N, C-alpha and C positions, 0 to 999 in steps of 0.2 A: 558948713560941710555940704558937699554935693549929695544928693540922693542917689541911690542905685536905681538903674533901669533894668528890671527884670522881666524876661519873658517866658511864657509857660507853653511848651509844646505839647499839647492835649490832642487826643483823637477826635472829641467832639465837645459840645458844652454839657454834655452828661459825664460827670466824672465821680470818682470814689469819692466818699466822704473825708477821707484823708488828704486827697489832692485839694478838695474845695477848702479844707481847713487851712492848709499851707498858702493858697492863694490869697484866702481872707487874712490871714496873718500879715502877709506882704502889703495888702491893701491898707491895713490899719496901722502899720509901723511907720512911725516917722522917718526912718532910715532909707525908706523906699519910695519910688515913684509909684504911681498906679499901675498895677500889674497888666500886661498885655498878653492876650491869649493868642497862640498860634494854633489854628486847627485845619484839617484837611477838609476841603469842600465837597470832596466826593471819594468814594471807596473804588478800588480797582474792582472791574466786573470779574466774574468767575469765568475762566475760559470754557469749561465744559460742564454740563448737568452732572448730578450726582450719580443717575442712573448709567450715563455714559461712561463716568469713571470706574463705577462696580463693573460693567460689563468688561471694561478693559483689564481690569485688576483680575477677574476671575478668568479670562481667557488666557492671561499672561502667567499667573501663578495663584490657583485657588486656595493654596494652604496659606499664602501669605493674608489673605482676607480673614481667615479666622485668628491668625496672630494679631492683626490690627484690632478686631472686635474684642478679642480677650484683653489687650493692652488699654482700648477705650474703657471697658468695664471695669478693670483695676483702677485706672485713673478716677474714673466717676465715684467710684466707692471710696477711694482715699479722700476726694474731694467733698463728699458727704459728711464723712467722720470728721474731717478737719473743720469743716463749716459748722457743725453741731458744737463741737468742743470750743472752738474759738469764738463762737458768737457769745458764750456764755461769759466769756472774759472780756471781750471787745464788742460791745452791742452795736457798734457802728461798721463792723467787719461786713463787706460785700454791700454796703448801704450806697446808692446811687443818688448823686445831689445835681440838680440843674444849676449850672453856672449863671444865674439870671441877673446878677448885678449888672450895672454899667460899664462893664469893662470894655475896652477896646479890643476887637477880634479882627485878627489878620487871617483870610483864608489863602491856603496854599494847595497846590496839586500834590506834589510829591511823587516819587517814583519807588514802587516797591521792586524787591529782587524777585526772581522766580520762585524763590522758597517763602516769600512773604515775611521773611525774618528781618530785613534790612528795609531801610527808608532812606533814599537819597532825595535831593532837591533839584527841580529845574533851575536854570538861570534866572526866570522871572522870579521865582520863590526866593532865591538868594539876594536878589536885588531888593525885593520887598524887606525882607528881615535885615539886611545891611542899612537900609536907609533908617531903621529905627535906632539904630547904634545901641545895642544893649550892651550892658556891662555883664550879663550873665544870662544864659537860658537853662531852664529847668525842663528836662524830658519827663514828661508824666504819661506816656503812652506805652504801646506793647512793643512797638517796632524798635530795633537797634538802628540809631541813625549814624550815617557815614558820610565822608565828603568834606566838602567846604566848609559846610555850616559849623564844623567844630572849630573853625578857626575865626569866625566872624566876631563872637562877643569878646569883649575885652579881657575879662577873667575866664572864660571858658564855658563849658557846658557841664552840668551836672545831669547825671543820668543814672536812674534807679533800676537795678534789674535784680530780680529774686535768683539767687544761686549762682554758681560758677558756669558762666557761659560757655567755657570749653568743654564742660562735662555734662552738666544737667541743663537740660532746655525743656521748656514747656509747662503746663499746668500740672498738678495744681500749685500755686506760687505759696511759698512757706514751708512746703514738704521737705526741700533738701536741707533748709536751715535746720529743722526739728531732727532730721535723720542724722 
């Protein structure tokens, strides 16, 4: 029986405990070839400084900044409460693990949308990934992928996203599932 070739789209070689656990499972299971990690070699630079964005926001709509601050505080409070409760049940929650095994790593550039929600791939990225002839890709990052990458693997792409993307976006993950 032919082993399946699985690639993992990860943001970096620092991953959550659960992503690391999944990659290790694939590595140790005889049904799969050794996993290949596809990671971004650099992040997009921020176009303007925080102070410049703050000045623009205050100049255009000072009430909007108060709204954003309140929303940020509420989300932070929810995240803190969620983290305390969940860590009692799942001790590996929010644990970061270095993927330091001898996995093959493929570095790509990737192209972010203006909103930073979506990740597309350059022609060179697609060529690198296509040459590896994956049976399946598993997205383990925060960006939503789109474009030709979705058609490259034989059996498609598994992409995990917390919540209904049409209604609920952003942190803290897990909040919408509980609500």
